[in-house]
PDBQT receptor file of N, H, CA, C and O in Angstrom, charges set to zero:
ATOM      1  N   MET A   1       0.843  -1.189   0.001  1.00  0.00    +0.000 N 
ATOM      2  CA  MET A   1       0.000   0.001   0.000  1.00  0.00    +0.000 C 
ATOM      3  C   MET A   1       0.881   1.242  -0.001  1.00  0.00    +0.000 C 
ATOM      4  O   MET A   1       1.920   1.289   0.658  1.00  0.00    +0.000 OA
ATOM      5  N   GLU A   2       0.451   2.228  -0.741  1.00  0.00    +0.000 N 
ATOM      6  H   GLU A   2      -0.393   2.191  -1.276  1.00  0.00    +0.000 HD
ATOM      7  CA  GLU A   2       1.211   3.463  -0.857  1.00  0.00    +0.000 C 
ATOM      8  C   GLU A   2       1.153   4.244   0.459  1.00  0.00    +0.000 C 
ATOM      9  O   GLU A   2       0.146   4.217   1.167  1.00  0.00    +0.000 OA
ATOM     10  N   ASN A   3       2.237   4.929   0.767  1.00  0.00    +0.000 N 
ATOM     11  H   ASN A   3       3.055   4.950   0.192  1.00  0.00    +0.000 HD
ATOM     12  CA  ASN A   3       2.300   5.728   1.991  1.00  0.00    +0.000 C 
ATOM     13  C   ASN A   3       1.808   7.142   1.685  1.00  0.00    +0.000 C 
ATOM     14  O   ASN A   3       2.530   7.935   1.080  1.00  0.00    +0.000 OA
ATOM     15  N   PHE A   4       0.589   7.456   2.099  1.00  0.00    +0.000 N 
ATOM     16  H   PHE A   4       0.002   6.812   2.591  1.00  0.00    +0.000 HD
ATOM     17  CA  PHE A   4      -0.008   8.757   1.823  1.00  0.00    +0.000 C 
ATOM     18  C   PHE A   4       0.413   9.768   2.890  1.00  0.00    +0.000 C 
ATOM     19  O   PHE A   4       0.735   9.391   4.016  1.00  0.00    +0.000 OA
ATOM     20  N   PRO A   5       0.409  11.060   2.529  1.00  0.00    +0.000 N 
ATOM     21  CA  PRO A   5       0.737  12.090   3.522  1.00  0.00    +0.000 C 
ATOM     22  C   PRO A   5      -0.273  12.087   4.677  1.00  0.00    +0.000 C 
ATOM     23  O   PRO A   5      -1.425  11.687   4.513  1.00  0.00    +0.000 OA
ATOM     24  N   ALA A   6       0.179  12.532   5.823  1.00  0.00    +0.000 N 
ATOM     25  H   ALA A   6       1.116  12.857   5.957  1.00  0.00    +0.000 HD
ATOM     26  CA  ALA A   6      -0.665  12.541   7.027  1.00  0.00    +0.000 C 
ATOM     27  C   ALA A   6      -1.947  13.336   6.808  1.00  0.00    +0.000 C 
ATOM     28  O   ALA A   6      -3.006  12.938   7.294  1.00  0.00    +0.000 OA
ATOM     29  N   TYR A   7      -1.872  14.455   6.083  1.00  0.00    +0.000 N 
ATOM     30  H   TYR A   7      -1.012  14.779   5.689  1.00  0.00    +0.000 HD
ATOM     31  CA  TYR A   7      -3.063  15.278   5.882  1.00  0.00    +0.000 C 
ATOM     32  C   TYR A   7      -4.117  14.554   5.045  1.00  0.00    +0.000 C 
ATOM     33  O   TYR A   7      -5.313  14.776   5.231  1.00  0.00    +0.000 OA
ATOM     34  N   TYR A   8      -3.685  13.693   4.127  1.00  0.00    +0.000 N 
ATOM     35  H   TYR A   8      -2.713  13.513   3.975  1.00  0.00    +0.000 HD
ATOM     36  CA  TYR A   8      -4.636  12.909   3.336  1.00  0.00    +0.000 C 
ATOM     37  C   TYR A   8      -5.394  11.939   4.235  1.00  0.00    +0.000 C 
ATOM     38  O   TYR A   8      -6.621  11.860   4.187  1.00  0.00    +0.000 OA
ATOM     39  N   THR A   9      -4.653  11.208   5.051  1.00  0.00    +0.000 N 
ATOM     40  H   THR A   9      -3.656  11.272   5.090  1.00  0.00    +0.000 HD
ATOM     41  CA  THR A   9      -5.262  10.251   5.966  1.00  0.00    +0.000 C 
ATOM     42  C   THR A   9      -6.195  10.955   6.940  1.00  0.00    +0.000 C 
ATOM     43  O   THR A   9      -7.277  10.456   7.247  1.00  0.00    +0.000 OA
ATOM     44  N   MET A  10      -5.768  12.121   7.425  1.00  0.00    +0.000 N 
ATOM     45  H   MET A  10      -4.889  12.526   7.176  1.00  0.00    +0.000 HD
ATOM     46  CA  MET A  10      -6.579  12.909   8.354  1.00  0.00    +0.000 C 
ATOM     47  C   MET A  10      -7.928  13.273   7.709  1.00  0.00    +0.000 C 
ATOM     48  O   MET A  10      -8.983  13.113   8.323  1.00  0.00    +0.000 OA
ATOM     49  N   LEU A  11      -7.875  13.761   6.470  1.00  0.00    +0.000 N 
ATOM     50  H   LEU A  11      -7.018  13.891   5.971  1.00  0.00    +0.000 HD
ATOM     51  CA  LEU A  11      -9.107  14.133   5.777  1.00  0.00    +0.000 C 
ATOM     52  C   LEU A  11      -9.972  12.913   5.471  1.00  0.00    +0.000 C 
ATOM     53  O   LEU A  11     -11.191  12.956   5.638  1.00  0.00    +0.000 OA
ATOM     54  N   PHE A  12      -9.350  11.838   5.027  1.00  0.00    +0.000 N 
ATOM     55  H   PHE A  12      -8.360  11.803   4.892  1.00  0.00    +0.000 HD
ATOM     56  CA  PHE A  12     -10.104  10.621   4.712  1.00  0.00    +0.000 C 
ATOM     57  C   PHE A  12     -10.868  10.130   5.929  1.00  0.00    +0.000 C 
ATOM     58  O   PHE A  12     -12.050   9.800   5.835  1.00  0.00    +0.000 OA
ATOM     59  N   ASN A  13     -10.196  10.081   7.067  1.00  0.00    +0.000 N 
ATOM     60  H   ASN A  13      -9.236  10.350   7.143  1.00  0.00    +0.000 HD
ATOM     61  CA  ASN A  13     -10.840   9.616   8.298  1.00  0.00    +0.000 C 
ATOM     62  C   ASN A  13     -11.960  10.560   8.728  1.00  0.00    +0.000 C 
ATOM     63  O   ASN A  13     -13.006  10.110   9.196  1.00  0.00    +0.000 OA
ATOM     64  N   ALA A  14     -11.748  11.858   8.574  1.00  0.00    +0.000 N 
ATOM     65  H   ALA A  14     -10.899  12.224   8.194  1.00  0.00    +0.000 HD
ATOM     66  CA  ALA A  14     -12.787  12.822   8.947  1.00  0.00    +0.000 C 
ATOM     67  C   ALA A  14     -14.005  12.690   8.036  1.00  0.00    +0.000 C 
ATOM     68  O   ALA A  14     -15.140  12.784   8.503  1.00  0.00    +0.000 OA
ATOM     69  N   ILE A  15     -13.780  12.477   6.762  1.00  0.00    +0.000 N 
ATOM     70  H   ILE A  15     -12.857  12.401   6.383  1.00  0.00    +0.000 HD
ATOM     71  CA  ILE A  15     -14.894  12.301   5.829  1.00  0.00    +0.000 C 
ATOM     72  C   ILE A  15     -15.676  11.038   6.178  1.00  0.00    +0.000 C 
ATOM     73  O   ILE A  15     -16.907  11.042   6.175  1.00  0.00    +0.000 OA
ATOM     74  N   THR A  16     -14.960   9.967   6.477  1.00  0.00    +0.000 N 
ATOM     75  H   THR A  16     -13.960   9.964   6.479  1.00  0.00    +0.000 HD
ATOM     76  CA  THR A  16     -15.618   8.719   6.870  1.00  0.00    +0.000 C 
ATOM     77  C   THR A  16     -16.485   8.926   8.105  1.00  0.00    +0.000 C 
ATOM     78  O   THR A  16     -17.627   8.469   8.153  1.00  0.00    +0.000 OA
ATOM     79  N   GLU A  17     -15.942   9.613   9.098  1.00  0.00    +0.000 N 
ATOM     80  H   GLU A  17     -15.014   9.985   9.059  1.00  0.00    +0.000 HD
ATOM     81  CA  GLU A  17     -16.699   9.881  10.327  1.00  0.00    +0.000 C 
ATOM     82  C   GLU A  17     -17.869  10.822  10.051  1.00  0.00    +0.000 C 
ATOM     83  O   GLU A  17     -18.955  10.628  10.597  1.00  0.00    +0.000 OA
ATOM     84  N   ALA A  18     -17.664  11.839   9.210  1.00  0.00    +0.000 N 
ATOM     85  H   ALA A  18     -16.782  11.997   8.767  1.00  0.00    +0.000 HD
ATOM     86  CA  ALA A  18     -18.740  12.774   8.880  1.00  0.00    +0.000 C 
ATOM     87  C   ALA A  18     -19.894  12.051   8.186  1.00  0.00    +0.000 C 
ATOM     88  O   ALA A  18     -21.060  12.332   8.466  1.00  0.00    +0.000 OA
ATOM     89  N   LEU A  19     -19.580  11.133   7.295  1.00  0.00    +0.000 N 
ATOM     90  H   LEU A  19     -18.634  10.904   7.068  1.00  0.00    +0.000 HD
ATOM     91  CA  LEU A  19     -20.634  10.357   6.635  1.00  0.00    +0.000 C 
ATOM     92  C   LEU A  19     -21.421   9.525   7.639  1.00  0.00    +0.000 C 
ATOM     93  O   LEU A  19     -22.638   9.386   7.514  1.00  0.00    +0.000 OA
ATOM     94  N   ARG A  20     -20.735   8.975   8.629  1.00  0.00    +0.000 N 
ATOM     95  H   ARG A  20     -19.746   9.088   8.730  1.00  0.00    +0.000 HD
ATOM     96  CA  ARG A  20     -21.410   8.216   9.683  1.00  0.00    +0.000 C 
ATOM     97  C   ARG A  20     -22.360   9.132  10.464  1.00  0.00    +0.000 C 
ATOM     98  O   ARG A  20     -23.492   8.756  10.766  1.00  0.00    +0.000 OA
ATOM     99  N   LEU A  21     -21.883  10.331  10.784  1.00  0.00    +0.000 N 
ATOM    100  H   LEU A  21     -20.963  10.636  10.539  1.00  0.00    +0.000 HD
ATOM    101  CA  LEU A  21     -22.712  11.289  11.514  1.00  0.00    +0.000 C 
ATOM    102  C   LEU A  21     -23.918  11.736  10.693  1.00  0.00    +0.000 C 
ATOM    103  O   LEU A  21     -25.021  11.871  11.224  1.00  0.00    +0.000 OA
ATOM    104  N   ILE A  22     -23.707  11.962   9.408  1.00  0.00    +0.000 N 
ATOM    105  H   ILE A  22     -22.811  11.852   8.977  1.00  0.00    +0.000 HD
ATOM    106  CA  ILE A  22     -24.819  12.348   8.530  1.00  0.00    +0.000 C 
ATOM    107  C   ILE A  22     -25.862  11.235   8.483  1.00  0.00    +0.000 C 
ATOM    108  O   ILE A  22     -27.065  11.498   8.472  1.00  0.00    +0.000 OA
ATOM    109  N   GLY A  23     -25.391  10.000   8.456  1.00  0.00    +0.000 N 
ATOM    110  H   GLY A  23     -24.414   9.787   8.465  1.00  0.00    +0.000 HD
ATOM    111  CA  GLY A  23     -26.304   8.853   8.477  1.00  0.00    +0.000 C 
ATOM    112  C   GLY A  23     -27.159   8.809   9.725  1.00  0.00    +0.000 C 
ATOM    113  O   GLY A  23     -28.244   8.228   9.719  1.00  0.00    +0.000 OA
ATOM    114  N   LYS A  24     -26.675   9.423  10.802  1.00  0.00    +0.000 N 
ATOM    115  H   LYS A  24     -25.794   9.895  10.807  1.00  0.00    +0.000 HD
ATOM    116  CA  LYS A  24     -27.431   9.501  12.056  1.00  0.00    +0.000 C 
ATOM    117  C   LYS A  24     -28.142  10.845  12.198  1.00  0.00    +0.000 C 
ATOM    118  O   LYS A  24     -28.607  11.185  13.285  1.00  0.00    +0.000 OA
ATOM    119  N   SER A  25     -28.229  11.607  11.115  1.00  0.00    +0.000 N 
ATOM    120  H   SER A  25     -27.850  11.331  10.231  1.00  0.00    +0.000 HD
ATOM    121  CA  SER A  25     -28.863  12.928  11.076  1.00  0.00    +0.000 C 
ATOM    122  C   SER A  25     -28.200  13.931  12.008  1.00  0.00    +0.000 C 
ATOM    123  O   SER A  25     -28.857  14.842  12.512  1.00  0.00    +0.000 OA
ATOM    124  N   ARG A  26     -26.912  13.770  12.238  1.00  0.00    +0.000 N 
ATOM    125  H   ARG A  26     -26.378  13.031  11.829  1.00  0.00    +0.000 HD
ATOM    126  CA  ARG A  26     -26.153  14.712  13.078  1.00  0.00    +0.000 C 
ATOM    127  C   ARG A  26     -25.359  15.640  12.156  1.00  0.00    +0.000 C 
ATOM    128  O   ARG A  26     -24.128  15.652  12.167  1.00  0.00    +0.000 OA
ATOM    129  N   HIS A  27     -26.098  16.416  11.359  1.00  0.00    +0.000 N 
ATOM    130  H   HIS A  27     -27.098  16.407  11.350  1.00  0.00    +0.000 HD
ATOM    131  CA  HIS A  27     -25.498  17.239  10.320  1.00  0.00    +0.000 C 
ATOM    132  C   HIS A  27     -24.590  18.329  10.868  1.00  0.00    +0.000 C 
ATOM    133  O   HIS A  27     -23.527  18.589  10.303  1.00  0.00    +0.000 OA
ATOM    134  N   ALA A  28     -24.989  18.965  11.952  1.00  0.00    +0.000 N 
ATOM    135  H   ALA A  28     -25.852  18.754  12.412  1.00  0.00    +0.000 HD
ATOM    136  CA  ALA A  28     -24.166  20.038  12.527  1.00  0.00    +0.000 C 
ATOM    137  C   ALA A  28     -22.840  19.472  13.041  1.00  0.00    +0.000 C 
ATOM    138  O   ALA A  28     -21.792  20.092  12.863  1.00  0.00    +0.000 OA
ATOM    139  N   ASP A  29     -22.881  18.310  13.672  1.00  0.00    +0.000 N 
ATOM    140  H   ASP A  29     -23.733  17.806  13.817  1.00  0.00    +0.000 HD
ATOM    141  CA  ASP A  29     -21.654  17.675  14.147  1.00  0.00    +0.000 C 
ATOM    142  C   ASP A  29     -20.742  17.311  12.977  1.00  0.00    +0.000 C 
ATOM    143  O   ASP A  29     -19.524  17.474  13.055  1.00  0.00    +0.000 OA
ATOM    144  N   ALA A  30     -21.337  16.820  11.898  1.00  0.00    +0.000 N 
ATOM    145  H   ALA A  30     -22.326  16.688  11.834  1.00  0.00    +0.000 HD
ATOM    146  CA  ALA A  30     -20.557  16.464  10.710  1.00  0.00    +0.000 C 
ATOM    147  C   ALA A  30     -19.886  17.708  10.114  1.00  0.00    +0.000 C 
ATOM    148  O   ALA A  30     -18.719  17.664   9.722  1.00  0.00    +0.000 OA
ATOM    149  N   ALA A  31     -20.625  18.804  10.050  1.00  0.00    +0.000 N 
ATOM    150  H   ALA A  31     -21.572  18.840  10.368  1.00  0.00    +0.000 HD
ATOM    151  CA  ALA A  31     -20.066  20.041   9.499  1.00  0.00    +0.000 C 
ATOM    152  C   ALA A  31     -18.903  20.538  10.359  1.00  0.00    +0.000 C 
ATOM    153  O   ALA A  31     -17.868  20.940   9.825  1.00  0.00    +0.000 OA
ATOM    154  N   LEU A  32     -19.062  20.515  11.672  1.00  0.00    +0.000 N 
ATOM    155  H   LEU A  32     -19.902  20.189  12.106  1.00  0.00    +0.000 HD
ATOM    156  CA  LEU A  32     -17.978  20.944  12.563  1.00  0.00    +0.000 C 
ATOM    157  C   LEU A  32     -16.754  20.050  12.418  1.00  0.00    +0.000 C 
ATOM    158  O   LEU A  32     -15.622  20.534  12.398  1.00  0.00    +0.000 OA
ATOM    159  N   LEU A  33     -16.985  18.757  12.319  1.00  0.00    +0.000 N 
ATOM    160  H   LEU A  33     -17.905  18.365  12.336  1.00  0.00    +0.000 HD
ATOM    161  CA  LEU A  33     -15.889  17.808  12.146  1.00  0.00    +0.000 C 
ATOM    162  C   LEU A  33     -15.118  18.093  10.861  1.00  0.00    +0.000 C 
ATOM    163  O   LEU A  33     -13.887  18.093  10.858  1.00  0.00    +0.000 OA
ATOM    164  N   LEU A  34     -15.838  18.333   9.776  1.00  0.00    +0.000 N 
ATOM    165  H   LEU A  34     -16.838  18.333   9.778  1.00  0.00    +0.000 HD
ATOM    166  CA  LEU A  34     -15.185  18.596   8.493  1.00  0.00    +0.000 C 
ATOM    167  C   LEU A  34     -14.435  19.924   8.499  1.00  0.00    +0.000 C 
ATOM    168  O   LEU A  34     -13.342  20.016   7.941  1.00  0.00    +0.000 OA
ATOM    169  N   LYS A  35     -15.005  20.946   9.118  1.00  0.00    +0.000 N 
ATOM    170  H   LYS A  35     -15.893  20.871   9.571  1.00  0.00    +0.000 HD
ATOM    171  CA  LYS A  35     -14.308  22.236   9.203  1.00  0.00    +0.000 C 
ATOM    172  C   LYS A  35     -13.025  22.103  10.006  1.00  0.00    +0.000 C 
ATOM    173  O   LYS A  35     -11.991  22.645   9.618  1.00  0.00    +0.000 OA
ATOM    174  N   ASP A  36     -13.082  21.384  11.125  1.00  0.00    +0.000 N 
ATOM    175  H   ASP A  36     -13.922  20.943  11.441  1.00  0.00    +0.000 HD
ATOM    176  CA  ASP A  36     -11.894  21.164  11.944  1.00  0.00    +0.000 C 
ATOM    177  C   ASP A  36     -10.843  20.367  11.175  1.00  0.00    +0.000 C 
ATOM    178  O   ASP A  36      -9.655  20.685  11.228  1.00  0.00    +0.000 OA
ATOM    179  N   ALA A  37     -11.280  19.337  10.463  1.00  0.00    +0.000 N 
ATOM    180  H   ALA A  37     -12.245  19.079  10.420  1.00  0.00    +0.000 HD
ATOM    181  CA  ALA A  37     -10.350  18.519   9.687  1.00  0.00    +0.000 C 
ATOM    182  C   ALA A  37      -9.701  19.337   8.577  1.00  0.00    +0.000 C 
ATOM    183  O   ALA A  37      -8.522  19.150   8.276  1.00  0.00    +0.000 OA
ATOM    184  N   GLN A  38     -10.454  20.233   7.974  1.00  0.00    +0.000 N 
ATOM    185  H   GLN A  38     -11.411  20.386   8.219  1.00  0.00    +0.000 HD
ATOM    186  CA  GLN A  38      -9.902  21.087   6.927  1.00  0.00    +0.000 C 
ATOM    187  C   GLN A  38      -8.782  21.957   7.487  1.00  0.00    +0.000 C 
ATOM    188  O   GLN A  38      -7.719  22.074   6.876  1.00  0.00    +0.000 OA
ATOM    189  N   ILE A  39      -9.012  22.556   8.623  1.00  0.00    +0.000 N 
ATOM    190  H   ILE A  39      -9.875  22.461   9.120  1.00  0.00    +0.000 HD
ATOM    191  CA  ILE A  39      -8.002  23.411   9.250  1.00  0.00    +0.000 C 
ATOM    192  C   ILE A  39      -6.765  22.598   9.615  1.00  0.00    +0.000 C 
ATOM    193  O   ILE A  39      -5.640  23.017   9.341  1.00  0.00    +0.000 OA
ATOM    194  N   ARG A  40      -6.973  21.425  10.238  1.00  0.00    +0.000 N 
ATOM    195  H   ARG A  40      -7.886  21.085  10.461  1.00  0.00    +0.000 HD
ATOM    196  CA  ARG A  40      -5.839  20.598  10.646  1.00  0.00    +0.000 C 
ATOM    197  C   ARG A  40      -5.056  20.088   9.433  1.00  0.00    +0.000 C 
ATOM    198  O   ARG A  40      -3.828  20.018   9.472  1.00  0.00    +0.000 OA
ATOM    199  N   ALA A  41      -5.762  19.732   8.362  1.00  0.00    +0.000 N 
ATOM    200  H   ALA A  41      -6.760  19.788   8.330  1.00  0.00    +0.000 HD
ATOM    201  CA  ALA A  41      -5.090  19.249   7.158  1.00  0.00    +0.000 C 
ATOM    202  C   ALA A  41      -4.304  20.369   6.477  1.00  0.00    +0.000 C 
ATOM    203  O   ALA A  41      -3.193  20.143   5.997  1.00  0.00    +0.000 OA
ATOM    204  N   GLU A  42      -4.869  21.565   6.433  1.00  0.00    +0.000 N 
ATOM    205  H   GLU A  42      -5.771  21.749   6.823  1.00  0.00    +0.000 HD
ATOM    206  CA  GLU A  42      -4.138  22.703   5.862  1.00  0.00    +0.000 C 
ATOM    207  C   GLU A  42      -2.878  22.984   6.665  1.00  0.00    +0.000 C 
ATOM    208  O   GLU A  42      -1.814  23.222   6.092  1.00  0.00    +0.000 OA
ATOM    209  N   ASP A  43      -2.990  22.957   7.981  1.00  0.00    +0.000 N 
ATOM    210  H   ASP A  43      -3.853  22.764   8.446  1.00  0.00    +0.000 HD
ATOM    211  CA  ASP A  43      -1.819  23.177   8.840  1.00  0.00    +0.000 C 
ATOM    212  C   ASP A  43      -0.768  22.099   8.606  1.00  0.00    +0.000 C 
ATOM    213  O   ASP A  43       0.421  22.404   8.513  1.00  0.00    +0.000 OA
ATOM    214  N   ALA A  44      -1.194  20.843   8.510  1.00  0.00    +0.000 N 
ATOM    215  H   ALA A  44      -2.160  20.595   8.585  1.00  0.00    +0.000 HD
ATOM    216  CA  ALA A  44      -0.256  19.738   8.274  1.00  0.00    +0.000 C 
ATOM    217  C   ALA A  44       0.401  19.865   6.908  1.00  0.00    +0.000 C 
ATOM    218  O   ALA A  44       1.586  19.567   6.760  1.00  0.00    +0.000 OA
ATOM    219  N   TYR A  45      -0.360  20.305   5.903  1.00  0.00    +0.000 N 
ATOM    220  H   TYR A  45      -1.323  20.547   6.023  1.00  0.00    +0.000 HD
ATOM    221  CA  TYR A  45       0.194  20.485   4.558  1.00  0.00    +0.000 C 
ATOM    222  C   TYR A  45       1.258  21.585   4.561  1.00  0.00    +0.000 C 
ATOM    223  O   TYR A  45       2.339  21.421   3.997  1.00  0.00    +0.000 OA
ATOM    224  N   ILE A  46       0.935  22.698   5.201  1.00  0.00    +0.000 N 
ATOM    225  H   ILE A  46       0.057  22.831   5.660  1.00  0.00    +0.000 HD
ATOM    226  CA  ILE A  46       1.886  23.808   5.273  1.00  0.00    +0.000 C 
ATOM    227  C   ILE A  46       3.136  23.382   6.028  1.00  0.00    +0.000 C 
ATOM    228  O   ILE A  46       4.253  23.695   5.617  1.00  0.00    +0.000 OA
ATOM    229  N   GLU A  47       2.947  22.667   7.132  1.00  0.00    +0.000 N 
ATOM    230  H   GLU A  47       2.040  22.412   7.466  1.00  0.00    +0.000 HD
ATOM    231  CA  GLU A  47       4.081  22.183   7.918  1.00  0.00    +0.000 C 
ATOM    232  C   GLU A  47       4.959  21.241   7.091  1.00  0.00    +0.000 C 
ATOM    233  O   GLU A  47       6.185  21.344   7.125  1.00  0.00    +0.000 OA
ATOM    234  N   ALA A  48       4.338  20.336   6.357  1.00  0.00    +0.000 N 
ATOM    235  H   ALA A  48       3.342  20.252   6.329  1.00  0.00    +0.000 HD
ATOM    236  CA  ALA A  48       5.095  19.384   5.530  1.00  0.00    +0.000 C 
ATOM    237  C   ALA A  48       5.822  20.111   4.406  1.00  0.00    +0.000 C 
ATOM    238  O   ALA A  48       6.944  19.751   4.050  1.00  0.00    +0.000 OA
ATOM    239  N   ASP A  49       5.181  21.132   3.849  1.00  0.00    +0.000 N 
ATOM    240  H   ASP A  49       4.270  21.425   4.138  1.00  0.00    +0.000 HD
ATOM    241  CA  ASP A  49       5.768  21.887   2.744  1.00  0.00    +0.000 C 
ATOM    242  C   ASP A  49       6.938  22.736   3.212  1.00  0.00    +0.000 C 
ATOM    243  O   ASP A  49       7.868  22.973   2.441  1.00  0.00    +0.000 OA
ATOM    244  N   SER A  50       6.915  23.203   4.464  1.00  0.00    +0.000 N 
ATOM    245  H   SER A  50       6.159  23.011   5.090  1.00  0.00    +0.000 HD
ATOM    246  CA  SER A  50       7.970  24.076   4.960  1.00  0.00    +0.000 C 
ATOM    247  C   SER A  50       9.093  23.310   5.653  1.00  0.00    +0.000 C 
ATOM    248  O   SER A  50      10.121  23.891   6.001  1.00  0.00    +0.000 OA
ATOM    249  N   SER A  51       8.898  22.004   5.854  1.00  0.00    +0.000 N 
ATOM    250  H   SER A  51       8.064  21.532   5.571  1.00  0.00    +0.000 HD
ATOM    251  CA  SER A  51       9.937  21.194   6.489  1.00  0.00    +0.000 C 
ATOM    252  C   SER A  51      11.076  20.972   5.514  1.00  0.00    +0.000 C 
ATOM    253  O   SER A  51      10.845  20.771   4.321  1.00  0.00    +0.000 OA
ATOM    254  N   PRO A  52      12.310  21.006   6.015  1.00  0.00    +0.000 N 
ATOM    255  CA  PRO A  52      13.435  20.750   5.124  1.00  0.00    +0.000 C 
ATOM    256  C   PRO A  52      13.377  19.318   4.600  1.00  0.00    +0.000 C 
ATOM    257  O   PRO A  52      12.929  18.402   5.290  1.00  0.00    +0.000 OA
ATOM    258  N   ALA A  53      13.833  19.152   3.386  1.00  0.00    +0.000 N 
ATOM    259  H   ALA A  53      14.197  19.896   2.826  1.00  0.00    +0.000 HD
ATOM    260  CA  ALA A  53      13.835  17.826   2.778  1.00  0.00    +0.000 C 
ATOM    261  C   ALA A  53      14.785  16.897   3.531  1.00  0.00    +0.000 C 
ATOM    262  O   ALA A  53      15.802  17.328   4.075  1.00  0.00    +0.000 OA
ATOM    263  N   SER A  54      14.434  15.627   3.547  1.00  0.00    +0.000 N 
ATOM    264  H   SER A  54      13.608  15.277   3.105  1.00  0.00    +0.000 HD
ATOM    265  CA  SER A  54      15.295  14.638   4.199  1.00  0.00    +0.000 C 
ATOM    266  C   SER A  54      16.572  14.462   3.385  1.00  0.00    +0.000 C 
ATOM    267  O   SER A  54      16.523  14.411   2.156  1.00  0.00    +0.000 OA
ATOM    268  N   PRO A  55      17.706  14.369   4.058  1.00  0.00    +0.000 N 
ATOM    269  CA  PRO A  55      18.951  14.156   3.319  1.00  0.00    +0.000 C 
ATOM    270  C   PRO A  55      18.950  12.777   2.669  1.00  0.00    +0.000 C 
ATOM    271  O   PRO A  55      18.506  11.790   3.257  1.00  0.00    +0.000 OA
ATOM    272  N   GLU A  56      19.451  12.738   1.457  1.00  0.00    +0.000 N 
ATOM    273  H   GLU A  56      19.811  13.540   0.980  1.00  0.00    +0.000 HD
ATOM    274  CA  GLU A  56      19.512  11.468   0.732  1.00  0.00    +0.000 C 
ATOM    275  C   GLU A  56      20.808  10.764   1.067  1.00  0.00    +0.000 C 
ATOM    276  O   GLU A  56      21.838  11.398   1.292  1.00  0.00    +0.000 OA
ATOM    277  N   ASP A  57      20.741   9.433   1.095  1.00  0.00    +0.000 N 
ATOM    278  H   ASP A  57      19.904   8.918   0.912  1.00  0.00    +0.000 HD
ATOM    279  CA  ASP A  57      21.948   8.642   1.367  1.00  0.00    +0.000 C 
ATOM    280  C   ASP A  57      22.759   8.452   0.119  1.00  0.00    +0.000 C 
ATOM    281  O   ASP A  57      23.809   7.811   0.156  1.00  0.00    +0.000 OA
TER     282      ASP A  57
């Protein structure tokens, strides 16, 4: 299996949970979860983009 960036996994898991909440008619909770995941994923993306590259052997 391919190793995906942390922000991808974070968003995927949040979407999965949001769909579960929507299935239980908890739409407001799903929206809050997705908004929080968006912020955390953006922060993780920026952090990964600004991190120095790993030295090659």
